[in-house]
DOLO-388245 format. One record per residue (C-alpha): residue number from 1; x, z, y. Coordinates in nm, 3 decimals, padded with zeros to 5 digits. Each point is the difference from the previous one (the first is absolute). Example, Ala and Ser with C-alpha at 12.3 -4.5 7.8 and 13.67 -1.06 7.14 Angstrom:
SITE  num       px       pz       py
SITE    1   01.230   00.780  -00.450
SITE    2   00.137  -00.066   00.344
***
This chain:
SITE  num       px       pz       py
SITE    1  -00.199  -02.341  -00.490
SITE    2  -00.267   00.075  -00.211
SITE    3  -00.126   00.391   00.029
SITE    4   00.031   00.162  -00.323
SITE    5  -00.247   00.280   00.047
SITE    6  -00.195   00.205   00.259
SITE    7   00.156   00.315   00.111
SITE    8  -00.150   00.298   00.218
SITE    9   00.253   00.250   00.125
SITE   10  -00.143   00.300   00.108
SITE   11   00.277   00.247   00.225
SITE   12  -00.036   00.171   00.335
SITE   13   00.333  -00.081   00.083
SITE   14  -00.040  -00.346   00.188
SITE   15   00.386  -00.088  -00.024
SITE   16  -00.014   00.029  -00.353
SITE   17  -00.305  -00.186  -00.065
SITE   18   00.135  -00.262   00.237
SITE   19   00.304  -00.040  -00.244
SITE   20  -00.169  -00.008  -00.281
SITE   21  -00.241  -00.265   00.102
SITE   22   00.265  -00.226   00.111
SITE   23   00.184   00.045  -00.349
SITE   24  -00.274  -00.066  -00.189
SITE   25  -00.103  -00.294   00.179
SITE   26   00.366  -00.147  -00.014
SITE   27  -00.020   00.066  -00.396
SITE   28  -00.336  -00.222   00.012
SITE   29  -00.275   00.278   00.026
SITE   30  -00.295   00.002   00.196
SITE   31   00.012   00.359   00.196
SITE   32  -00.227   00.187   00.196
SITE   33   00.085   00.358   00.140
SITE   34  -00.178   00.286   00.124
SITE   35   00.107   00.355   00.110
SITE   36  -00.251   00.227  -00.131
SITE   37  -00.198   00.059  -00.307
SITE   38  -00.364  -00.069   00.166
SITE   39   00.117  -00.322   00.140
SITE   40   00.143  -00.102  -00.351
SITE   41  -00.355   00.056  -00.144
SITE   42  -00.186  -00.177   00.255
SITE   43   00.233  -00.300  -00.046
SITE   44  -00.069   00.037  -00.383
SITE   45  -00.370  -00.048   00.041
SITE   46   00.060  -00.324   00.202
SITE   47   00.297  -00.152  -00.179
SITE   48   00.126  -00.028  -00.338
SITE   49   00.365   00.083  -00.118
SITE   50   00.193   00.017  -00.297
SITE   51   00.201   00.273   00.079
SITE   52  -00.010   00.321   00.236
SITE   53   00.344   00.178   00.093
SITE   54  -00.061   00.297   00.179
SITE   55   00.187   00.312   00.123
SITE   56  -00.081   00.333  -00.151
SITE   57   00.028   00.203   00.316
SITE   58  -00.233  -00.125   00.309
SITE   59  -00.193   00.181   00.248
SITE   60  -00.364   00.040  -00.063
SITE   61  -00.031  -00.139  -00.370
SITE   62   00.327   00.020  -00.221
SITE   63   00.068  -00.274  -00.286
SITE   64  -00.137   00.194  -00.287
SITE   65  -00.356   00.020   00.178
SITE   66   00.040  -00.368   00.095
SITE   67   00.092  -00.122  -00.326
SITE   68  -00.301   00.176  -00.153
SITE   69  -00.228  -00.159   00.233
SITE   70   00.169  -00.340  -00.036
SITE   71  -00.015   00.029  -00.342
SITE   72  -00.401   00.085   00.018
SITE   73  -00.047  -00.323   00.226
SITE   74   00.243  -00.269  -00.158
SITE   75   00.080   00.146  -00.345
SITE   76   00.192  -00.282  -00.123
SITE   77   00.242   00.017   00.293
SITE   78   00.349   00.124  -00.067
SITE   79   00.138   00.273   00.206
SITE   80   00.338   00.110   00.060
SITE   81   00.060   00.325   00.178
SITE   82   00.315   00.081   00.198
SITE   83   00.162   00.312   00.170
SITE   84   00.308   00.086   00.161
SITE   85  -00.032   00.358  -00.113
SITE   86   00.140   00.139  -00.308
SITE   87  -00.288   00.157  -00.230
SITE   88  -00.005  -00.007  -00.364
SITE   89  -00.342   00.033  -00.064
SITE   90  -00.072  -00.279   00.240
SITE   91   00.048  -00.268  -00.256
SITE   92  -00.239   00.139  -00.246
SITE   93  -00.271   00.080   00.259
SITE   94   00.031  -00.343   00.137
SITE   95  -00.051  -00.161  -00.363
SITE   96  -00.299   00.221  -00.053
SITE   97  -00.166  -00.082   00.329
SITE   98   00.028  -00.360  -00.079
SITE   99   00.316  -00.133   00.113
SITE  100   00.194  -00.237  -00.284
SITE  101   00.362   00.081   00.162
SITE  102   00.161   00.228   00.237
SITE  103   00.318  -00.099   00.219
SITE  104   00.214   00.262   00.179
SITE  105   00.135  -00.119   00.337
SITE  106   00.237  -00.149   00.121
SITE  107  -00.020  -00.332  -00.189
SITE  108   00.066  -00.358   00.022
SITE  109  -00.244  -00.257   00.020
SITE  110   00.126  -00.144  -00.320
SITE  111  -00.093   00.316  -00.189
SITE  112  -00.350   00.019   00.168
SITE  113  -00.034  -00.369  -00.123
SITE  114   00.092   00.064  -00.341
SITE  115  -00.215   00.287  -00.018
SITE  116  -00.310  -00.196   00.140
SITE  117   00.091  -00.278  -00.268
SITE  118   00.026   00.269  -00.281
SITE  119  -00.323   00.166   00.072
SITE  120  -00.188  -00.337   00.054
SITE  121   00.136  -00.155  -00.334
SITE  122  -00.116   00.361  -00.176
SITE  123  -00.322  -00.027   00.188
SITE  124  -00.063  -00.358  -00.118
SITE  125   00.099   00.121  -00.348
SITE  126  -00.229   00.269   00.015
SITE  127  -00.290  -00.218   00.118
SITE  128   00.079  -00.252  -00.302
SITE  129  -00.008   00.300  -00.281
SITE  130  -00.348   00.134   00.161
SITE  131  -00.113  -00.354  -00.039
SITE  132   00.116  -00.062  -00.342
SITE  133  -00.160   00.373  -00.114
SITE  134  -00.350  -00.101   00.186
SITE  135   00.050  -00.340  -00.235
SITE  136   00.058   00.216  -00.314
SITE  137  -00.292   00.216   00.083
SITE  138  -00.217  -00.317   00.070
SITE  139   00.081  -00.159  -00.343
SITE  140  -00.018   00.344  -00.168
SITE  141  -00.346   00.019   00.127
SITE  142  -00.117  -00.363  -00.073
SITE  143   00.132   00.080  -00.349
SITE  144  -00.195   00.299  -00.061
SITE  145  -00.297  -00.158   00.102
SITE  146   00.050  -00.299  -00.204
SITE  147   00.052   00.249  -00.329
SITE  148  -00.316   00.196   00.122
SITE  149  -00.172  -00.342   00.012
SITE  150   00.132  -00.117  -00.312
SITE  151  -00.070   00.355  -00.193
SITE  152  -00.365   00.009   00.155
SITE  153  -00.033  -00.349  -00.146
SITE  154   00.111   00.095  -00.352
SITE  155  -00.252   00.314   00.037
SITE  156  -00.273  -00.207   00.073
SITE  157   00.073  -00.222  -00.290
SITE  158   00.030   00.302  -00.211
SITE  159  -00.335   00.097   00.109
SITE  160  -00.163  -00.324  -00.055
SITE  161   00.159   00.006  -00.340
SITE  162  -00.164   00.343  -00.084
SITE  163  -00.331  -00.095   00.131
SITE  164   00.014  -00.320  -00.247
SITE  165   00.088   00.211  -00.315
SITE  166  -00.237   00.246   00.107
SITE  167  -00.293  -00.309  -00.021
SITE  168   00.158  -00.100  -00.345
SITE  169  -00.027   00.356  -00.108
SITE  170  -00.379   00.026   00.092
***
């Protein structure tokens, strides 16, 4: 089976990470797991991933801190934050930290893969939009430069005509 994407799962519950890894691998993803934010950041410096799925509550470094640090290291990587706790403000905090999505435990592998596919699709679309915006900026700059060159040429021609007219008047 062809691997769809590279996924990093970060959770201090090793049983859960093993279940997630097996489910994701069965679904066609390449999956690595680590049990702490520090381990995740170290791995992100060595390997690239399309998406990181991280727990919110972990000892040492929580998911919010990890998400901000991971986005600083790999801005284009999509992040999904997960939690087993009911906290209303967590979704808003997760998104403001840089997560693309937030999922509450328990969830199925099918739910997780659907969210991974969606955030990666959204990420690709956003990347295309940014690319098109840059193309528009480049074209605009080229047009402005062209107009400026043409205007300068016209001004230079007008100056020449004025010089010629002054010569004739003398």
